[in-house]
Backbone as a ProteinNet text record, in pm:
[ID]
protein_1_A
[PRIMARY]
MLNSRAVVASLTIAAGLCAAPPATKTPTKPAAAPKTAQATAPAPAPAPPAQGQAPTVNSITQAAVKAGVLASAGRINQVMTYLTGTSQSGAFLFLPKTQPDQSVFSASLEIQNPNATPIYASASFAPLPDGRSAAVYDAIQYVQQSCEFVEKNIFKNLKRTGILRRDVIALDGGNVKIFLMPAGSGCIVIKKEVVQ
[TERTIARY]
1039.5	940.2	995.4	1049.4	1109.6	1259.6	1333.3	1476.4	1507.7	1630.4	1661.6	1640	1657.8	1634.4	1485.8	1406	1262.3	1189.5	1257	1192.5	1148	1232.1	1196	1069.3	1063.2	945.6	823.7	841.8	726.5	670.5	748.5	703.9	660.7	652.9	626.5	493.3	392.2	266.1	279.7	338.9	353.9	454.3	552.5	653.4	617.5	620.6	580.4	640	757.3	811	861.5	901.7	946.7	832.6	723.8	605.8	533.4	463.5	392.6	281.6	282.4	173	48.2	-66.7	-186	-162	-200.8	-180.3	-304.1	-293.1	-405.3	-521.4	-491.7	-597.2	-614	-734.4	-761	-691.4	-610.9	-543.1	-644.1	-604.3	-694.4	-677.6	-573.9	-553.4	-501.1	-552.8	-505.6	-360.6	-286.8	-149.2	-151.4	-64.1	-58.7	-1	-50.9	2.9	143.1	235.2	370.3	370.2	447.6	459.1	566.3	547.6	645.7	744.5	868.6	972	1105.6	1208.6	1342	1378.9	1401.7	1432.4	1517.2	1582.7	1661.8	1607.3	1504.6	1443.4	1299.4	1214.2	1076.4	1070.9	967.4	951.7	929.7	978.9	953.8	807.3	768	629.4	598.7	474.6	438.8	436.8	447	442	304	295.3	163.7	71.6	-59	-153.3	-168.7	-215.4	-240.8	-356.7	-351	-457.5	-587.8	-697.2	-827.1	-872.7	-792.1	-828.7	-924.4	-1034.7	-1134.2	-1079.8	-1109.6	-1062.1	-1133	-1061.6	-1119.4	-1176.3	-1298.4	-1362.7	-1361.1	-1296.8	-1286.5	-1416	-1428.4	-1553.1	-1584.9	-1483.8	-1509.6	-1571.6	-1519.4	-1576.1	-1719.5	-1743.3	-1878.5	-1975.4	-1933	-2019	-2043.3	-1940.7	-1955.7	-2055.3	-2042.7	-2133.4	-2276	-2291.3	-2424.6	-2488.3	-2403.6	-2453.5	-2474.9	-2443.3	-2465.2	-2344	-2225.8	-2103.1	-2047.5	-2085.7	-2047.7	-1931.1	-1929.9	-1828.7	-1686.6	-1673.1	-1540.6	-1509.7	-1595.3	-1578.6	-1445.1	-1402.7	-1274.3	-1157.4	-1157	-1048.6	-1053.2	-1172.5	-1185.7	-1125.9	-1161.3	-1109.9	-958.3	-906.5	-762.3	-686	-727	-653.3	-672.4	-794.6	-818.5	-746.7	-742.7	-669.7	-520.3	-470.4	-328.9	-296.1	-383.6	-357	-369.6	-471.5	-497.4	-440.1	-433.5	-383.2	-452.4	-374	-430.8	-427	-390.5	-385.3	-525.2	-536	-662	-682.5	-805.2	-831.1	-977.8	-1002.7	-1137.7	-1154.3	-1278	-1297.8	-1421.7	-1416.5	-1531.6	-1555.4	-1674	-1703.9	-1784.1	-1746.3	-1818.7	-1899.4	-2021.4	-2105.5	-2176.1	-2181.6	-2252	-2400.7	-2458	-2599.6	-2689.6	-2639.5	-2717	-2626.2	-2683.3	-2611.2	-2480.3	-2489.4	-2368.6	-2271.4	-2324.1	-2235.4	-2167.2	-2204.7	-2144.9	-2078.2	-2055	-2003.5	-1871.7	-1810.8	-1688	-1724.4	-1646	-1658.1	-1526.3	-1532.1	-1410.3	-1417.1	-1300.7	-1292.3	-1170.8	-1185.9	-1075.5	-1054.2	-928.4	-897.9	-797.7	-811.8	-707.4	-657.2	-529.5	-468.8	-374.3	-401	-316.8	-189.4	-78.4	52.5	105	106.2	132.9	261.6	365.9	494	533.2	436.9	468.7	341.6	352.3	237.9	132.6	6.5	-97.7	-78.7	-144.2	-136.8	-276	-282.2	-406.7	-396.4	-499	-501.4	-633.8	-628.6	-747.5	-740.7	-852.1	-857	-988.8	-981.5	-1101.1	-1101.6	-1221.7	-1238.6	-1342.6	-1321.2	-1417.9	-1421.3	-1541.6	-1551.5	-1507.2	-1443.6	-1399.6	-1493.6	-1502.6	-1593.3	-1564.8	-1439.7	-1404.8	-1435.7	-1500.4	-1538	-1439.7	-1320.8	-1224.5	-1258.5	-1182.1	-1200.7	-1065.5	-1061.3	-938.2	-943.9	-827.5	-819.5	-699.4	-709	-595.2	-596.7	-478.5	-472.6	-351.3	-363.5	-255.7	-247.1	-125	-103.3	-7.9	-44.9	28	64.4	192.4	238.8	344.3	335	435.5	544.5	670.4	782.8	867.3	936.4	1014.1	1146.2	1191.3	1316.3	1294.7	1403.1	1393.8	1369.6	1315.9	1293.4	1426	1530	1662.9	1706.9	1687.9	1723.7	1640.6	1510.3	1420.6	1458.7	1486.1	1524.2	1654.9	1755.7	1889	1902.7	1818.9	1833.6	1721.2	1600.4	1487.5	1460.3	1461.2	1430.2	1554.3	1666.9	1794.1	1798.5	1715.7	1715	1619	1546.9	1454.4	1521.6	1478.9	1534.3	1454	1524.4	1458.1	1423.9	1295.4	1253.4	1241.1	1252.6	1248.8	1176.9	1148	1073.5	948.4	832.5	707.5	702.3	736.9	740.3	861.2	858.3	968.5	1016.5	926.3	962.5	934.7	839.6	797.4	882.9	955	1044.5	963.9	985.7	919.8	1022.8	987.3	1073	998.5	1071.5	1010.1	1039.4	934	945.5	873.6	875	801.6	656.1	564.7	422.5	390.2	471.5	451.1	535.3	474.8	546.8	546.8	658.6	673.3	698.5	627.4	646.2	685.5	786.4	835.5	814	737.9	704.6	749.7	836.7	881.5	764.7	773.3	670.8	742.1	770.4	847.5	985.2	1028.6	1157.7	1144.8	1022.3	999.1	961.1	895.6	862.7	730.3	650.7	528.6	561.1	541.9	570.1	436.9	429.9	308.5	340.6	269.8	283.1	159.3	177.1	63.6	80.7	-30.9	-28.1	-163.4	-158.9	-278.3	-275	-384.9	-391.8	-499	-460.8	-558.4	-546.9
2146.3	2116.4	2017.1	1905.1	1810.3	1811.4	1807.5	1787.6	1647.2	1601.8	1462	1426.9	1520.5	1489.7	1481.1	1557.8	1559	1443.8	1374	1263.8	1157.8	1125.9	1023.9	1064.4	1186.8	1232.4	1236.4	1273.1	1281.1	1144.2	1041.2	906.4	830	894.9	819.3	748.3	804.6	730.7	622.3	655.9	556.6	449.7	484	387.2	328.9	410	371.1	241.4	204.6	74.4	65.9	176.7	173.4	200	254.7	274.2	140.9	122.1	-4.2	-15.9	-124.8	-144.6	-185.3	-183.7	-227.9	-365	-379	-502.9	-590.4	-710.4	-802.3	-750.6	-686.5	-632.6	-484.4	-434.9	-292.9	-216.5	-113.4	-37.8	42.9	74.5	152.4	300.9	339.8	480.6	489.3	580.6	588.6	632.7	575.2	618	754.5	841.7	975.3	965.6	1048.1	1051	1106.8	1046.3	1099.6	1242.9	1325.1	1465.1	1475.9	1566.3	1588.7	1691.8	1653.1	1741.8	1695.5	1772.7	1731.9	1610.6	1497.1	1376.1	1286.3	1189.5	1096.2	954.8	932.4	800.6	816.2	719	725.2	723.2	781.4	789.4	650.7	627.1	499	487.7	368.4	346	428.6	477.7	556.4	470.4	535.7	465.3	404.1	293.7	233.1	329.9	321	412.2	379.7	477	457.6	360.1	277.2	180.1	251.2	195.7	249.5	364.9	404.1	514.9	464	533.3	492.9	511.5	417	432.1	548.2	611.3	717.3	653.7	688.6	633.5	740.8	709.3	808.3	815.3	918.8	944.4	836.2	772.4	665.6	545.5	512.8	402.7	435.3	559.3	599.7	582.3	621.6	607.2	459.8	376.2	233	170.9	203.8	149.9	197.4	323.9	377.9	302.5	255.1	180	31.9	-9.6	-148.5	-238.1	-181.9	-260.8	-267.5	-372.3	-383.6	-480.1	-592.7	-695.5	-645	-554.6	-504.3	-368.2	-317	-181.4	-160.1	-255.9	-241.3	-233.8	-319.7	-321.1	-194.1	-148	-23.6	91.3	101.3	210.3	202.3	82.6	62.9	107.8	57.4	87.4	233	283.9	422.4	521.1	492.5	578.9	573.6	455.5	439.8	520.1	512.3	580.6	732.5	779.9	924	996.5	931.7	998.1	1130.9	1236.6	1370.2	1452.5	1391.3	1462.6	1496	1602.2	1635	1532.1	1479.4	1380.3	1385.7	1331.7	1318.2	1175.2	1125.8	985.8	965.5	862	811.9	670.8	643.6	513.8	427.6	302.4	203.6	119.6	164.4	98.9	-21.3	-133.1	-251.5	-222.8	-274.6	-251.1	-349.5	-469.2	-569.7	-637.1	-688.6	-758.3	-686.1	-561.3	-483	-544.6	-619.9	-677.6	-805.4	-853.8	-975.4	-948	-820.2	-781.7	-706.2	-688.4	-608.5	-460.5	-389.2	-243.9	-185.7	-79	-21.1	131.4	193.8	339.7	383.6	494.2	560.1	693.7	728.8	849.8	938.3	1066.6	1164	1216.7	1197.9	1241.2	1355.7	1470.1	1587.1	1575.8	1597.1	1593.7	1736.5	1815.7	1959.1	1998.6	1918.5	1956.1	1869.9	1799	1711.5	1689.7	1604.7	1575.8	1497.3	1507.4	1432.6	1282.3	1208.1	1062	1009.3	914.7	843.1	710.4	674.4	545.9	477.5	346.9	265.9	151.7	124.7	15	-59	-190.8	-274.6	-370.3	-400.2	-479	-586.7	-705.2	-814.2	-893.9	-929.5	-1014.6	-1156.9	-1223.3	-1361.6	-1455.1	-1581.5	-1676.2	-1694.2	-1672.2	-1692.2	-1570.8	-1468.1	-1349.8	-1234.9	-1263.1	-1155	-1082.1	-977.5	-902.1	-885.4	-899.9	-882.6	-750.7	-698.2	-572.9	-577.9	-500.3	-476.4	-327.8	-265.9	-123.9	-95.9	9.9	62.9	211.2	262.9	406.7	446.5	547.3	580.8	728.4	756.2	894.7	914.5	1027.9	1067.1	1147	1117.4	1196.5	1239.6	1349.8	1405.1	1332.9	1252.7	1180.8	1056.1	1008	888.3	765.7	660.8	536.6	478.7	493.5	446.2	517.5	649.8	726.9	680.3	665.7	625.4	487.2	394.1	258.8	259.8	331.2	327.1	414.4	517.1	608.6	598.8	580.2	576.9	434.3	341.2	202.2	113.5	168.1	94.9	-31.8	-41.9	-160.3	-268.6	-242.2	-341.4	-422.2	-546.5	-635.3	-622	-602.2	-600.8	-744.8	-767.1	-902.8	-922	-813.7	-825	-709.1	-727.2	-629.5	-702.7	-638.4	-706.6	-751.6	-664	-699.8	-634.5	-499	-428.4	-310.2	-237.3	-111.9	-103.5	-178.4	-163.3	-251.4	-184.1	-251.4	-295.6	-419.3	-471.7	-483.4	-427.9	-433.5	-504.5	-584	-660.8	-597.9	-559.8	-506.4	-596.2	-727.5	-818.7	-822.9	-788.7	-786	-675.7	-572.9	-458.5	-476.6	-450.7	-453.7	-312.2	-273.1	-142.2	-165.4	-89	-94.6	44.6	52	179.6	180	277.8	285.3	419.4	418.3	544.4	625.1	758.2	850	978.5	994.5	1110.3	1104.9	1215.9	1216.8	1175.2	1149.6	1111.4	965.5	935.4	797.1	792.9	694.4	668.2	557.3	585	490.4	430.5	298.5	227.3	135.3	157	69.5	-18.4	-150.3	-242	-339.2	-362.4	-457.5	-525.2	-655.7	-733.3	-751.1	-715.3	-721.8	-822.9	-923.6	-1023.6	-1041.5
-437.5	-337.7	-235.2	-277.5	-185.8	-205.1	-95	-109	-62.8	-81	-52.3	94	186.9	328.2	358.9	289.9	317.5	250.3	158.4	88.1	187.3	283.8	381.3	453.3	499.2	572	482	356.4	267.6	234.5	253.8	222.8	347.5	462	583.4	580.5	519.8	511.7	406.2	291.9	186.4	224.6	305.7	347.2	482	584.1	718.3	768.6	723.8	758.6	901.4	958.3	1096.9	1192.7	1141.8	1225.6	1234.4	1342.1	1360	1256.7	1177.6	1083.3	1160.4	1096.3	1166.3	1227.8	1352.2	1425.2	1414.1	1466.9	1462.7	1546.4	1659.3	1744.1	1715.9	1732	1714.6	1825.7	1792.8	1897.5	1978.6	2102.7	2186.3	2164.3	2093.2	2062.2	1920	1838.4	1700.4	1695	1599.8	1578.1	1512.5	1557.4	1499.2	1359.7	1270	1134.2	1140.5	1066	1064.8	1014.3	1078.9	1039.2	932	840.4	736.8	787.9	795.4	846	792.2	819.7	779.4	862.5	799	871.7	784.7	847.8	771.6	778.3	860	867.5	912.4	875.4	922.6	1074.6	1128.8	1273.4	1332.4	1455.5	1520	1559.8	1597.5	1638.7	1762.8	1774.7	1891.6	2017.7	2133.1	2260.6	2278.7	2354.2	2376.1	2448.5	2422.6	2486.8	2634.6	2709.5	2850.8	2867.8	2971.8	2997.7	3031.3	2989.5	3022.3	2934.6	2838	2750.2	2642.9	2622.7	2524.1	2383.2	2291.8	2154.6	2084.2	1992.6	1912	1786.1	1751.6	1632.6	1524.9	1411.8	1304.2	1223.9	1142.8	1069.7	966.4	909.4	811.9	883.2	999.7	1078	1117.8	1158.8	1197.1	1080.2	959.4	841.2	808.8	823.3	796.5	894.5	1022.4	1123.5	1096.6	1061.3	1030.3	912.8	819.9	703.7	735.9	860.1	900.1	892.4	863.8	858.4	1000.7	1073.4	1214.1	1236.7	1167	1189.7	1161	1067.4	1029.9	1091.4	1177.9	1230.3	1301.1	1382.3	1452	1355.5	1255.2	1155.5	1071.3	1035	957.9	1037.5	1163.4	1247.7	1260.2	1279	1293.5	1168.7	1053.4	929.5	887.8	895.1	854.2	945.2	1073.6	1166.5	1135.4	1104.7	1068.4	941.5	841.6	715.2	726	796.1	796.5	916.6	1031.1	1151.1	1172	1183.3	1201.8	1073.8	963.4	835.3	786.1	709.5	642.9	532.2	524.2	420.5	379.1	263.1	211.8	164.7	163	128.3	42.6	-38.8	-113.6	-61.9	-10	48.3	-47.3	-56.8	-137	-38.4	-11	88.1	25.8	99.4	47.9	29.6	-78.8	-107.9	-34.2	-12.4	60	162	266.9	373	410	454.7	479.2	578.9	674.9	775.4	727.7	609.9	553.9	419.7	389	257.1	268.4	153.7	145.1	157.6	234.5	247.4	198.1	119.2	64.8	69.7	75.5	75.9	-4	-75.3	-144.8	-76.2	-50.4	24.7	-46.1	-24.8	-58.3	75.3	99.9	225.5	193.7	253.6	229.8	311.8	246.3	309.1	297.9	406.5	399.5	327	334.9	275	156.1	100	-13.1	-95.3	-195	-279.8	-201	-241.3	-170.6	-187.6	-102.5	-103.9	-137.2	-230.3	-257	-182.6	-108.9	-40.2	-68.9	-73.8	-93.8	6.3	71.9	167.8	152.9	162	154.1	272.1	320.5	442.1	417.5	475.5	462.1	591.2	635.9	754.1	718.9	813.8	794.6	870	828.9	895.7	1044.8	1086.5	1227.3	1314.7	1256.5	1333.3	1323.6	1273.5	1252.6	1123.6	1096.1	972.4	904.9	775.2	699	622.7	592.5	517.1	423.6	319.4	231.6	200.2	203.2	168.7	82.6	4.9	-76.9	-44.8	-32.7	-18.7	-130	-207.7	-330.1	-329.1	-357.2	-357.8	-466.9	-534.8	-632.9	-562.5	-594.3	-544.7	-663.9	-647.7	-758.6	-782	-688.7	-704.8	-790.8	-851	-934.2	-847.1	-908	-834.7	-785.2	-863.2	-821.9	-693.8	-688.8	-569.4	-449.9	-471	-362.4	-309.6	-400.2	-358.2	-279.8	-329.4	-267.9	-143.7	-130.4	-17.3	85	41.1	133	180.3	88.8	121.6	114.9	152.4	141.1	226.1	329.6	415.5	368.2	259.6	206.8	96.7	84.2	-17.6	-146.2	-256	-387.1	-422	-448.7	-482.8	-633.3	-709.2	-853.6	-918	-1045.4	-1124.1	-1172.7	-1159.6	-1192.4	-1337.7	-1428.1	-1571	-1634.6	-1642.9	-1706.2	-1622.7	-1558.7	-1494.4	-1344.7	-1293.8	-1154.5	-1063.6	-972.8	-878.7	-757.4	-712.4	-592.8	-480.9	-363.4	-245.2	-133.6	-54.7	52.5	187.1	258.7	393.8	492.5	470.2	556.7	514.7	606.6	572.1	472.4	471.8	383.2	257.5	144.3	16.7	-39.4	-99	-161.7	-310.2	-392.4	-536.9	-583.3	-667.8	-720.5	-871.2	-919.6	-1061.2	-1118.4	-1219.6	-1278.7	-1333.7	-1315.8	-1367.8	-1406.9	-1536.1	-1579.8	-1515.2	-1456.1	-1388.5	-1242.1	-1195.5	-1056.6	-1043.4	-931.9	-899.4	-825.3	-855.7	-779.7	-681.8	-552.9	-445.3	-401.1	-402.1	-363.5	-246.5	-136.3	-20.2	-16.2	2.4	6.1	122.2	191	301.2	313	341	374.7	525.5	592.3	738.1	776.6	858	904.3	1053.7
[MASK]
++++++++++++++++++++++++++++++++++++++++++++++++++++++++++++++++++++++++++++++++++++++++++++++++++++++++++++++++++++++++++++++++++++++++++++++++++++++++++++++++++++++++++++++++++++++++++++++++++++

């Protein structure tokens, strides 16, 4: 299913280290989801959007706003657009039961990757006292290559910071952290980032 050249492309959402991570400000145009293709490195960040272009609001953001989650709406739209792009995806929303605009909002997603295994992503959002909104997300994907192969070939520019206990390798990509966990003959790749 995956060959060594396609591994990089199949991990672009889970890795995404060369693509621009969610920024402090909500972008005016959603970043396109990386396409899965024969490639040797993740795609560079997209060009800045044209001035005056209205932002696109994704369906998860629309559902959050409808439920009363307003303070975190910009951050929700930013992170969810970054994670899903134009890929087919489905979501389960954890809507706050009380005080929705002052509570944590969370979503679990299945993101279809046409040429590779699906990606599970989870993102949670919370309003901050200063009016901003914070988020944390994880994107998780199984690949058929070993964790050693993935570390040495896909994430070769990242620094290994250690092993969590016995098996899970931690890699440092700046704000983004990558964790590699053996699974049978393959590897589970976990990308994690806190966005403030």
